N, C-alpha and C positions, 0 to 999 in steps of 0.2 A: 664546413660547419659541423661541429660536434653534436652528438645526440641531444644533449641538454639544451643547446641553442635552438635546434630544430623544434624541440618540444615547446619551447617558449614561443616560437613563431606560430606554431599551431594553436596554442592557447590564445595568443593575441588575435589571430584571425577569427577565432570563435567568439571573441568579445564583440565583434562587429556583426556577425551573422550566426544564427543558432546552429546551422549545419554547414559543413564544408565537404565537398566531394574529394575523393582520392585524387582525381585528375587535377583539381585546383591546387591541392597541396603539393603534388609532384612538380607542377609547373612553378609554383612559388619557391619551393625549396631546391629545385634542380637536382632531384634524386629519384631513384627508382620507386615503383609502387611497393616493392617488398620493404624498402627502407622506411617508407611512410607508414606502412602497416605495423612494422616493429615499433616505431615511435608511438603510434596510437595505442598499441598493446601496453607499453610502459605507462602511458598516461591513464589507461583504464585501470591498471593495477593500483594506481595512486588515487583512484576515485575522482579524477578530474573530467573525464569524458566517457562516452560509450559509443560503440560501433553501431552504425545503421547500414542498411543495404547501400553499398557504393560510397560510403563516406563515414563521417564522424560527427557526433553531436555533443555539445557541452552539457555538463551537469549544472543545473540551475540551483543556486543557493536560495533557500526560502527562509525569510526572517519572520513573516507574519502569515498566518493561514487565512484563506478566504472565509468569510462568514457564511452561516447556514443559508441565508436568504439568496445569496448569489449561487452557492453550490446547488441549491434545489432547482436551478434553471439550466444546469449544465449536463450534457451527455445523457439526457433522459432515457433515450431508447436503449443505450448500453446498460445503464443502471437497472432498468426494468428486466432486461434479458439476464443479467448476472443474478439478480434476486430470484428469478424463476428457476435458474439453474441450481441454486442452492436449496430450493424447497425440498428436493428429494434426498438431501444429504443428512437429514435429521433422523436419528434412530428412534424407534418407539420408546416411550416412557423415559426420555432423556432430559438431562438438565442442559439448557442451551444458553450461551452468552451471546448477546448482540452488542457489539461495539457501537460507539456513537458515529453517526454519519448518514448522509442521504442515500448512499448505496446500500448500507445495511438496513435502512428503512424498507427497501424493496424486499429484503430477506424477511423482514417482519411481516410484510403483506402476504408473502408466499406461505408462511407457516401459521398465520393468525387463526386459521380454522382448526388447528390441532388442539384437542382437549386432553391429550395424554402427556404433555410435556410441561416442564417448568422453565420459564424464560427469565433471565436476569439481564438488565441493561443499565448503562449509565447515560443513556440518551433520553431526555425528557419528552421529545417529540414521539419517539418510539413507545415509551411508557404510556403516553396519553392515547396513542393510537390503539395499543393493545387493551387499555382500559375500556375503550368504547367498542372496539370491534373484535378483540381476541377472545378465544374460548379457553386459553391456557391460564394457568396460575402464573403470575409474574411479579418480579421485584425490581425496584429502582434502587441503585446502590446508595444514593445520597452522596454528600461531600460538597466541596466547593463548586460553585456554579460558574461555568464558562459562559459568559453572557453572549458572546458572538455565535456560539454553536449550541447553546441550550443543553449542555451536557455536564455531568458531574466528574470532576477531576481531582487530582491531588491525593494527599496521604489518607484522608478519611475514606475516599472512594476505593483506593488501593487496599486499605485495611479490610473493608467489606468483602472485596473480591478474594482476598487471601484466605477467607474462612469458607470458601465454597469448594465443592467437588464438581467440576464441569465436564460433561461428556464431549461437547463440541462447542467451540468458540468461533464465531464469525468476526473477523477483524477488518478494520478499515485502515486507510493510510492516505495522507496528503502528500507524503514524500516517499519515494521508492527508488533505490539505486542498487548497485551491485552488492553492497554490504547487507541490505535489508531495508526495513522501513524506519523512518525517523520523523521527528517533529521539531518545530521551533519552540514548542511548549514542553518544558520539563514536567509540568503537572500532568499532562496527558500521557507522557511516557511512563510515569509511575504506575498508572492503571494497567497499561499493556504488559509491563514487566510482571506485575502481580498475577495477571491472568495467565501468562505463559507458564507459570509455575504450577497452576492448579488445573489446567485443562488437559484432557486426554488427547484431544485432536484440535489443532489450530489451523483454521482455514482463512487465508487472506483473500478478501473479495475487493478487487480494485480495478478500475479501468486503466488501460495502458497509458493514458495521458499523464498519469501521476509518475510514470517512470522517467528517470533522468532529473529528478528533483531531490535535494538534500536539505534536511533540517539540522539544527545544531545538536540535537539529542537523539542518539540511536535507541530505538525502542525494541526491535527484535531483529535478529540476524536470519539469513535465509534458511539455515538448517533447523531453525525452531518451528518452521511451518511444515505441516504434513501435506497441505494442498494449497495451490494458488488457483483461484477462479478469476479469469480476466477475459478480455476480448482478444481479437486476432492481431492487434497492433504491436505486440511485444517484440523487441529486437531478437533476432535469432541467437545472438551471442548470449543474451540473458536466459533464453530457453535452455541453452546448453549448460549454463551455470546452475540453473535449478535442477537439471537432470543429474549433474555431478553431486549436488547436495542431497539427492534422493528425495526431491520434493515433487509430488504429483502435480502436473499442470493440466487444467481444464480450460480450453479456449472456447468461448461461447461465440457462435455465429450470430451477428446482429442483423 
């Protein structure tokens, strides 16, 4: 069986189950562990799969994002820990951007007591929280409203962001793979791309469950992040990729 045929078999097996072990693949393909690992490496280069300890996992294609109500009930302990870890990353007297999302809401909670910073966000829940509990000056971008996530997206939100000078931006993601972060929504991507051009420091704050998912529109590539703050569930192969891109990785113990 030639490499292309073996790789099609691997992808076919991953359609039936999310993760396959190296042992399962060598038995199915009747080849050595080394041959299987070479095939997996080729599929990783194409963005079809990613390596996990002892096996391989498929990349999930995401066409629609989960709405805010559901997200707000998921991985709560991890989100709280990530938010707290980011609290100490905000310089004095800085302009801070908080991206939309339930994880970034925990960052907002961690810095709400600061009266020396200016905060900009496109998340209406964050803006409402800061209006009631925050001591900082803050702005909401405005723009088209994403009803599912109560955030501002699209060209008008991106235009507002493009007029800023941001010291540190905390970014969220629903899809995260070897290329970087992506989204099924082009309107959300526009805001992130505008932000990457005006921020001095870009920090991705996301739990590892988002890894291995791919949206239609690429928002930011790995090298555009200065730091990634996540939990300890990230695959070793991706940690190595971040190191190669000179991206600082902070793994939070939950």
